[in-house]
C-alpha positions, 0 to 999 in steps of 0.5 A, a space after each residue: 581577170 574578170 567576173 564575180 564568184 560567190 564563195 564561202 569561208 570554211 571553218 579554217 578561214 580558207 577560200 576555194 579558188 574559182 576554176 576560171 581564176 586558177 590559171 590567171 592567179 598561178 600556183 602562188 599569189 598574194 593577198 593584202 589590204 585593199 580599198 575600192 571607193 571607200 569600201 574595205 576589201 582584200 586585193 589579190 595580186 599575181 606573183 609577177 604583179 607582187 614582184 613589180 609592187 615590191 620593186 616599186 616599194 623598194 625604190 622609194 625613199 625610207 620616208 616614203 616607205 613608212 605609213 600606209 604604204 608599208 601596211 600593204 606589205 606587212 599585212 600581206 600573205 602569200 597564198 599557195 592553194 592546196 590540191 583542192 584549190 583552197 587558200 587560207 587568209 589571216 584573221 587580221 585580213 578577214 577582220 579588216 575586210 569585215 568578212 564573216 562567211 559569205 564572200 565574193 571574189 571579183 576580177 579587176 583587170 590584172 588583179 582580183 578582190 575579195 569582199 564580204 558579200 554584204 559589203 560588196 552588195 552595198 558597193 555594187 548598189 552604190 556604184 551601179 548608176 548610169 552616171 557612175 558607169 558612164 564616168 567609169 567608161 570614160 575613165 578607161 577610154 570608151 
């Protein structure tokens, strides 16, 4: 998944799935807590990626399953968009990510993130420097 898409939450806390992401996300997907460079956002996982994460979680010892790792699962929501390609988010997730009305949905390789628009603008400003871009390119082998 790639690109960034401005969106607005409607009065029922629903978002519209951008056309370019529909086939990649599939008929159902999962949204949960996320973080990127110290900024709060929501992370969107395809059903296949969620199964992989669940299998990894279930393979952990009971001690490893406690704490922050379990928060990712207990606060997740399964999303099945309606005929207008809208999906709902819980108030808890919206509050966690500080989302009001304007949001940005961004592709992040095999996942997507949902950001409050102002928080995403701050993240982008903070990280859009030649030094950080060069470090990112080096990290992925370019």
